[in-house]
N, C-alpha and C positions, 0 to 999 in steps of 0.2 A: 125899204128901197122900192122904187117904182117898178111895176112889172114891165118887162121888155115889150117893145112894139112888134118885134119879129123874133122868131126862134128857128133853129135848125133841127130838123128831124133826121135821125139816123135810122133808116129802115133796116131792121134785122130779120125780117120775116124769112127770106130765102135761106138764111143760115141758122140763126137761133130759133126761128120758127119751125123749120122743117127737120132739124137734126134729131129730134126726139120722136118723130112720127114713126109708128110701127109699119105702116104701109110704105112700100117702096115707091117713091115718086119718080116717074120717068124723067130722064134728062131733058127731053124736049119740053115737058111741062114746066120744069124749073126755069129753063131759058125764057119761055113765054112769060112766066111770072115776073122775072126780073125786068124784062123789056116793058111789060105793062106798068110796073111800078115806076120805071123811069118816065114813061109817057104820062103818068099821073102827076109828075112834077117833082118827084124826089131827086135831090141832088147828092145824097149819100146813100148807097145801098150796099149792105154786107151780103155778098153773093153766095159765099160758100166757105169751107174750111179745109185747109190742107193738113188733115190729121190722118192718123192710122185708120184705114177702113175696118180694121179688126174691132176698134173701139167705137167708131161712129160710122156705121155702114152707109148711112144716108148721104154722107159727104164724099163717098168714094169717087164720084164723077166730077169733082171740082174743076179739073182741067178742061173737061169736055164742056161744062157749063160756061166757063169763061170764053172758050173758043167759039161758042155758038151765039154769044150776045151780039146785039146790034148797038154799039156804043152810041149814047146820046151826048151831044155837046154839053159840057159843063157838069156832067155827072161823075162822081167819084165811086168807082166800083172796088170794093174792098174785100179782104178775106182774112179769116182767123188763121194764125199759125202757132204751133206749140213749141217749135224749136228751129234750129238751123236747117234741118232737112226739110221741114215744112216751108220755111222761107224760100229755100232754093227752088222747091217745086212751084211755089207761087210766082216767083220772079220768072221762071221758065215759061209760065203761062201768061206772062205779060202784066201781072198785077203790080201796081205802083203804090198801093197803100195797104198795109196789113194791120192786124190787131193782135196783141198778146194778152194773156189772161193770168193774173195773179190773184191772191186771196188775202183778206185781212185776218182770216182764221187759219191757224196752223193745222188743225185737224182736217178742215175742208181742203186745204192745199194738198195734203197727203192723200186724201181720198179721191180727189179730182184728177191730179196729175202725178201722183206717187212721188212727190218731192216736197221737202220742207219749203217754207217761204224763202229762206236764204238760198236754197238750192235752185228754186225756180227763178229767182232774180239773177242768179249767176248765169243760168241758161239764157235768160232774156237779155242780159248785157251783151252776150255774143250775137244774139239776133239783132239787137238795135245797132250794134257796131257795124255788122255786115250790111244791114238795110241802109244805114246812113251812107256807107261807101258806095252803094248802088243807087242812091237818090230815091229810096223808097221811104215813105213816111210811115211812122208807127204810132198807133193808138194803144192805150192801155186800159184794159178792163180790170176793175178791182172787185172781186166777188165778196159776198157775205158782209157787206158794210153795215147792215142794220140788224144782223142776227145770223147765227149759224145753226144748221140742223143738228150739229153734233156738240157744239160748245155753248149754244144759247146766246146770251147778250155779248156783243163785241164793243169794247171801249172805243169811243170816238178817237182817242189818242192813238190807238192801234191802227185805225183806218187812216188817220192823217200821216202816220209814219210810213205806212206801206205806199200811200199815194205819193208822198214826197220821194220815196225811193224809186218809184216808177218814173217820175219826172226826171230824176237824176240820170236815168238810163237814156233819156232823150226822147221819150214819147211826147207828142204834141198836145195830147189831151188824155185825161183820166176819167173814165166812166165809173162813177160811184154807183155800185150795183146792189140791188136788193134781190139776191139770187133766189130766195124762197118766198118772196112776197109777204114778208113779216113786218115791213116798215109801216109806220103810221105818221100822220102829219106832225105830231108833236116831236118826233125824233129829228126831222129834217134840219131845222135850224142848228141844233147842237152838233150834229155830224158835220154840217157845212161850215160852222164856225171853226171847228178843229181842222178841217181839211184846208180851208182857204187861208188859214194862218201859215200854211206850208206850200200851197199850190195856188197860183193866181186864179181868181174866179173865172176869167174867160177860158181857162184851160180845164174847167170842170164840167162834166156832163152827168146826167142822171139816167139810170136804167132801172125801171121798176117792173116787177111782176105783180099780177093782180089776184094772187091766191086768196087774199082776204077782202077783196073789193075796195082796197084803199089806194090803188095806183093813181087815179085821177086826183084825189085829194092830196097825194104826195107831190104830184106835179104842180098843183096850185101852190103848195108851200114852197116848192123850188122856184116858181115864177116870182113869188113875193120876195124871195131872197135875191133874185137877179140872175139865176141860171138860164142860159140861152140855148142849150143843146140837150135834146131828149131822145133816147132810144125808144122805138116802138116796133110792133110786129103786125103786119097786115093780117086782118082777120082774128087777131088775138092768139095766133099760133105760138107754140113754143113751150120751153121748160128745160131745165138742166137735167141731163140723164144721171148726174151724180149728186143731185140734191133732192132727197126724199121730200115729197109734198110740194114740189115746185110746179105750180100751174102755169098757164100761158103767160106770155109777156103782155104788157099793156097793149091793147089793140090800137093800131094806128087810126082806124075810123073813129073809135071812141075819143081818142085824144084830139083828133081834128075837130070833132063836133064841139068839144069844149073850147078849144082855141079859137075856132071860127066864131063861136058865141061871144067870146071875150074880145073879139076884134084884134087878135094877135095873128100876124101874118106868118105863113109858112111857105107859100108858093106851091103847096100840094093840094090837089083836088080830092076831096072826100069821095066823090062819085068814081073817080078814076081808081082810087085805091080799092074801093069796094068791088069794082069790076074785076080787078086783078085777084082779089080774094075769092070771089065767087067762081072764077075760072080754075083756081087750084083746088077748090073744095071737092069736086068729084074724084080726085085722086087720093083723098084722105079716107079714113074709116070712121069718121065722126063729123058732126056739123061744126061750123066755125063758131068759136066761143064769143066773138065780138058782140057786145050788146047792141051796138048801132046796126050791125048787119042783121041780127035777129029781129030787131024792131022794124026794119025798113025793107027787108027783102020782099 
Protein backbone atom coordinates (compact mmCIF):
# COMPACT_ATOMS: atom_id res chain seq x y z
CA UNK A 1 0.00 0.00 0.00
CA UNK A 2 1.25 3.51 -0.85
CA UNK A 3 2.29 5.66 2.07
CA UNK A 4 -0.24 8.38 2.93
CA UNK A 5 0.49 11.92 1.77
CA UNK A 6 -0.76 13.37 5.05
CA UNK A 7 -1.10 12.01 8.59
CA UNK A 8 -2.69 13.21 11.81
CA UNK A 9 -0.59 13.51 14.95
CA UNK A 10 -2.25 13.11 18.33
CA UNK A 11 -0.08 15.07 20.76
CA UNK A 12 -0.11 13.25 24.10
CA UNK A 13 2.72 15.14 25.80
CA UNK A 14 0.60 17.12 28.28
CA UNK A 15 -1.08 13.94 29.55
CA UNK A 16 0.90 10.80 28.77
CA UNK A 17 4.08 12.82 28.71
CA UNK A 18 3.70 14.48 32.10
CA UNK A 19 1.70 11.92 34.10
CA UNK A 20 4.75 9.96 35.19
CA UNK A 21 7.04 12.91 35.96
CA UNK A 22 8.29 12.94 39.55
CA UNK A 23 8.59 16.75 39.69
CA UNK A 24 5.30 18.55 40.24
CA UNK A 25 4.64 20.64 37.14
CA UNK A 26 2.92 23.98 37.90
CA UNK A 27 -0.55 24.36 36.44
CA UNK A 28 0.47 27.52 34.61
CA UNK A 29 3.34 25.71 32.91
CA UNK A 30 0.97 22.98 31.74
CA UNK A 31 -1.42 25.55 30.31
CA UNK A 32 1.41 27.32 28.49
CA UNK A 33 2.66 23.95 27.18
CA UNK A 34 -0.72 23.10 25.66
CA UNK A 35 -1.18 26.57 24.19
CA UNK A 36 2.28 26.41 22.63
CA UNK A 37 1.56 23.00 21.11
CA UNK A 38 -1.63 24.36 19.59
CA UNK A 39 0.33 27.32 18.20
CA UNK A 40 2.74 24.82 16.63
CA UNK A 41 -0.12 23.49 14.50
CA UNK A 42 -1.35 20.47 16.42
CA UNK A 43 -5.01 19.77 15.79
CA UNK A 44 -5.42 17.08 18.48
CA UNK A 45 -3.95 17.54 21.96
CA UNK A 46 -4.55 15.26 24.91
CA UNK A 47 -4.50 17.83 27.68
CA UNK A 48 -4.92 15.89 30.93
CA UNK A 49 -6.68 13.01 32.68
CA UNK A 50 -9.64 13.06 35.03
CA UNK A 51 -8.33 10.28 37.24
CA UNK A 52 -7.87 9.86 40.97
CA UNK A 53 -5.15 12.23 42.27
CA UNK A 54 -4.23 9.43 44.67
CA UNK A 55 -3.00 7.29 41.80
CA UNK A 56 -1.81 9.96 39.34
CA UNK A 57 -1.03 13.12 41.35
CA UNK A 58 0.32 14.98 38.31
CA UNK A 59 -3.17 15.08 36.80
CA UNK A 60 -4.90 16.50 39.90
CA UNK A 61 -5.29 19.92 38.26
CA UNK A 62 -7.06 18.71 35.10
CA UNK A 63 -10.03 21.04 35.59
CA UNK A 64 -7.81 24.05 36.20
CA UNK A 65 -5.68 23.31 33.13
CA UNK A 66 -8.72 23.12 30.87
CA UNK A 67 -10.12 26.30 32.39
CA UNK A 68 -6.90 28.18 31.70
CA UNK A 69 -6.47 27.27 28.04
CA UNK A 70 -6.85 29.73 25.19
CA UNK A 71 -8.76 27.54 22.71
CA UNK A 72 -7.42 27.69 19.17
CA UNK A 73 -9.84 27.29 16.25
CA UNK A 74 -10.02 23.77 14.89
CA UNK A 75 -8.05 22.15 17.72
CA UNK A 76 -9.50 19.16 19.55
CA UNK A 77 -8.61 19.28 23.25
CA UNK A 78 -9.11 15.83 24.79
CA UNK A 79 -8.81 14.10 28.16
CA UNK A 80 -8.40 10.58 29.48
CA UNK A 81 -11.18 9.23 31.72
CA UNK A 82 -11.23 5.91 33.63
CA UNK A 83 -14.93 5.68 34.51
CA UNK A 84 -18.25 7.50 34.69
CA UNK A 85 -17.10 9.75 37.52
CA UNK A 86 -14.12 10.86 35.46
CA UNK A 87 -16.34 11.46 32.44
CA UNK A 88 -18.71 13.61 34.47
CA UNK A 89 -15.79 15.67 35.78
CA UNK A 90 -14.47 16.07 32.24
CA UNK A 91 -17.81 17.18 30.87
CA UNK A 92 -18.22 19.64 33.74
CA UNK A 93 -14.89 21.13 32.62
CA UNK A 94 -16.23 21.54 29.08
CA UNK A 95 -14.37 18.64 27.49
CA UNK A 96 -16.04 17.39 24.30
CA UNK A 97 -13.73 14.46 23.47
CA UNK A 98 -12.38 11.84 25.85
CA UNK A 99 -10.33 8.66 25.72
CA UNK A 100 -10.76 5.37 27.56
CA UNK A 101 -8.04 2.76 28.04
CA UNK A 102 -8.37 -1.02 27.88
CA UNK A 103 -5.74 -3.73 27.52
CA UNK A 104 -5.09 -6.76 25.34
CA UNK A 105 -3.40 -8.43 28.33
CA UNK A 106 -5.51 -9.73 31.20
CA UNK A 107 -2.71 -9.32 33.73
CA UNK A 108 -1.89 -5.78 32.65
CA UNK A 109 -5.57 -4.85 32.84
CA UNK A 110 -5.72 -6.01 36.46
CA UNK A 111 -2.43 -4.32 37.38
CA UNK A 112 -3.29 -1.07 35.60
CA UNK A 113 -6.94 -0.52 36.59
CA UNK A 114 -7.67 -3.38 39.00
CA UNK A 115 -10.27 -4.85 36.63
CA UNK A 116 -10.36 -7.76 34.24
CA UNK A 117 -10.74 -6.99 30.55
CA UNK A 118 -14.44 -7.92 30.72
CA UNK A 119 -14.98 -5.74 33.79
CA UNK A 120 -13.19 -2.80 32.19
CA UNK A 121 -15.27 -3.03 29.04
CA UNK A 122 -18.45 -3.11 31.10
CA UNK A 123 -17.29 0.09 32.80
CA UNK A 124 -16.48 1.65 29.45
CA UNK A 125 -19.85 0.69 27.97
CA UNK A 126 -21.46 2.91 30.58
CA UNK A 127 -18.93 5.67 29.81
CA UNK A 128 -19.56 5.45 26.07
CA UNK A 129 -23.35 5.40 26.48
CA UNK A 130 -23.26 8.47 28.72
CA UNK A 131 -20.80 10.26 26.43
CA UNK A 132 -22.91 9.53 23.36
CA UNK A 133 -26.00 10.95 25.05
CA UNK A 134 -24.06 14.14 25.80
CA UNK A 135 -22.51 14.48 22.33
CA UNK A 136 -18.99 13.68 23.57
CA UNK A 137 -16.74 11.65 21.27
CA UNK A 138 -14.77 8.73 22.72
CA UNK A 139 -11.42 7.38 21.58
CA UNK A 140 -10.15 4.00 22.75
CA UNK A 141 -6.59 3.14 23.75
CA UNK A 142 -5.66 -0.52 23.67
CA UNK A 143 -2.56 -1.24 25.75
CA UNK A 144 0.07 -4.02 25.46
CA UNK A 145 -0.74 -4.85 21.85
CA UNK A 146 2.79 -5.94 21.00
CA UNK A 147 3.85 -7.42 24.32
CA UNK A 148 3.07 -7.33 28.03
CA UNK A 149 5.52 -6.78 30.91
CA UNK A 150 3.78 -9.58 32.82
CA UNK A 151 2.58 -12.06 30.17
CA UNK A 152 5.15 -11.61 27.41
CA UNK A 153 3.92 -12.10 23.84
CA UNK A 154 0.32 -11.18 23.07
CA UNK A 155 -1.45 -12.99 20.24
CA UNK A 156 -2.60 -10.69 17.40
CA UNK A 157 -6.00 -12.40 17.58
CA UNK A 158 -6.37 -11.22 21.18
CA UNK A 159 -5.50 -7.67 20.13
CA UNK A 160 -8.05 -7.81 17.32
CA UNK A 161 -10.75 -9.14 19.63
CA UNK A 162 -10.21 -6.40 22.20
CA UNK A 163 -10.07 -3.72 19.50
CA UNK A 164 -13.32 -4.95 17.98
CA UNK A 165 -14.98 -4.89 21.40
CA UNK A 166 -13.90 -1.28 21.88
CA UNK A 167 -15.33 -0.39 18.49
CA UNK A 168 -18.60 -2.08 19.46
CA UNK A 169 -18.80 0.26 22.46
CA UNK A 170 -18.90 3.20 20.09
CA UNK A 171 -15.34 4.58 20.07
CA UNK A 172 -14.49 6.44 16.87
CA UNK A 173 -10.86 5.26 16.83
CA UNK A 174 -8.71 2.59 18.46
CA UNK A 175 -5.08 3.43 19.26
CA UNK A 176 -3.11 0.19 19.03
CA UNK A 177 -0.48 0.82 21.68
CA UNK A 178 3.00 -0.48 22.40
CA UNK A 179 2.89 0.30 26.10
CA UNK A 180 6.40 -0.87 26.99
CA UNK A 181 8.20 -0.12 23.74
CA UNK A 182 8.80 -3.75 22.84
CA UNK A 183 7.43 -3.69 19.27
CA UNK A 184 9.64 -4.10 16.22
CA UNK A 185 8.79 -3.46 12.55
CA UNK A 186 8.40 -7.14 11.80
CA UNK A 187 5.40 -7.31 14.14
CA UNK A 188 3.46 -4.38 12.73
CA UNK A 189 1.92 -5.99 9.60
CA UNK A 190 0.79 -9.12 11.46
CA UNK A 191 -0.90 -7.20 14.26
CA UNK A 192 -2.51 -4.79 11.79
CA UNK A 193 -3.69 -7.66 9.56
CA UNK A 194 -5.52 -9.13 12.55
CA UNK A 195 -6.91 -5.81 13.75
CA UNK A 196 -8.08 -4.52 10.37
CA UNK A 197 -9.98 -7.75 9.79
CA UNK A 198 -12.23 -6.49 12.61
CA UNK A 199 -11.73 -2.70 12.66
CA UNK A 200 -11.68 -0.49 9.52
CA UNK A 201 -8.19 0.84 8.80
CA UNK A 202 -9.26 4.53 8.97
CA UNK A 203 -10.32 3.92 12.58
CA UNK A 204 -6.91 2.52 13.60
CA UNK A 205 -4.17 4.67 15.15
CA UNK A 206 -0.72 3.65 16.40
CA UNK A 207 0.91 4.61 19.71
CA UNK A 208 4.57 3.70 20.16
CA UNK A 209 7.07 4.04 22.98
CA UNK A 210 10.77 4.20 22.18
CA UNK A 211 12.18 1.98 24.92
CA UNK A 212 14.27 -0.05 22.48
CA UNK A 213 14.79 2.67 19.87
CA UNK A 214 12.40 1.12 17.34
CA UNK A 215 9.50 3.60 17.45
CA UNK A 216 10.35 5.42 14.21
CA UNK A 217 10.93 2.14 12.38
CA UNK A 218 7.55 0.98 13.64
CA UNK A 219 5.90 4.16 12.35
CA UNK A 220 7.52 3.57 8.97
CA UNK A 221 6.00 0.08 8.92
CA UNK A 222 2.65 1.62 9.86
CA UNK A 223 2.93 4.17 7.06
CA UNK A 224 3.67 1.41 4.57
CA UNK A 225 0.51 -0.32 5.81
CA UNK A 226 -1.56 2.84 5.31
CA UNK A 227 -2.18 3.97 8.90
CA UNK A 228 -2.76 7.73 8.99
CA UNK A 229 -2.93 8.60 12.73
CA UNK A 230 0.01 8.45 15.16
CA UNK A 231 0.38 9.43 18.80
CA UNK A 232 3.53 11.22 19.90
CA UNK A 233 4.78 13.23 22.86
CA UNK A 234 6.59 16.56 22.68
CA UNK A 235 10.17 16.20 23.85
CA UNK A 236 9.81 12.42 24.10
CA UNK A 237 8.26 12.70 27.54
CA UNK A 238 6.20 9.97 29.11
CA UNK A 239 5.84 6.41 30.19
CA UNK A 240 3.19 4.32 31.85
CA UNK A 241 3.41 4.33 35.68
CA UNK A 242 2.01 0.79 35.74
CA UNK A 243 4.28 -0.68 33.05
CA UNK A 244 7.76 -1.56 34.36
CA UNK A 245 10.45 -0.55 31.91
CA UNK A 246 8.28 1.77 29.85
CA UNK A 247 10.44 4.63 28.63
CA UNK A 248 9.20 7.80 26.99
CA UNK A 249 6.78 7.97 24.15
CA UNK A 250 7.96 8.56 20.63
CA UNK A 251 9.14 12.19 20.56
CA UNK A 252 7.00 14.44 18.38
CA UNK A 253 10.11 16.24 17.12
CA UNK A 254 11.78 12.97 16.09
CA UNK A 255 8.62 11.86 14.30
CA UNK A 256 8.23 15.21 12.53
CA UNK A 257 11.85 15.11 11.38
CA UNK A 258 11.21 11.77 9.67
CA UNK A 259 7.80 12.70 8.25
CA UNK A 260 9.08 16.04 6.94
CA UNK A 261 11.96 14.21 5.27
CA UNK A 262 9.54 11.79 3.64
CA UNK A 263 7.40 14.66 2.35
CA UNK A 264 4.41 13.56 4.45
CA UNK A 265 2.32 16.52 5.59
CA UNK A 266 1.16 17.02 9.18
CA UNK A 267 0.48 20.74 9.49
CA UNK A 268 2.71 20.78 12.59
CA UNK A 269 5.86 22.90 12.90
CA UNK A 270 8.88 21.05 14.27
CA UNK A 271 10.34 24.33 15.50
CA UNK A 272 7.10 25.19 17.25
CA UNK A 273 6.95 21.84 19.02
CA UNK A 274 10.59 22.09 20.04
CA UNK A 275 9.97 25.55 21.52
CA UNK A 276 7.07 24.13 23.55
CA UNK A 277 9.25 21.25 24.75
CA UNK A 278 12.14 23.52 25.75
CA UNK A 279 9.74 25.72 27.71
CA UNK A 280 8.48 22.81 29.82
CA UNK A 281 11.97 21.32 30.36
CA UNK A 282 13.00 23.63 33.26
CA UNK A 283 10.07 22.25 35.27
CA UNK A 284 11.35 18.66 34.92
CA UNK A 285 14.12 16.96 36.88
CA UNK A 286 15.88 15.62 33.78
CA UNK A 287 16.74 16.63 30.19
CA UNK A 288 14.32 16.02 27.36
CA UNK A 289 14.94 12.59 25.79
CA UNK A 290 14.07 13.62 22.22
CA UNK A 291 16.98 12.87 19.91
CA UNK A 292 16.11 15.80 17.65
CA UNK A 293 16.06 18.21 20.58
CA UNK A 294 19.36 16.85 21.87
CA UNK A 295 21.00 17.21 18.47
CA UNK A 296 19.76 20.70 17.65
CA UNK A 297 19.37 22.64 20.89
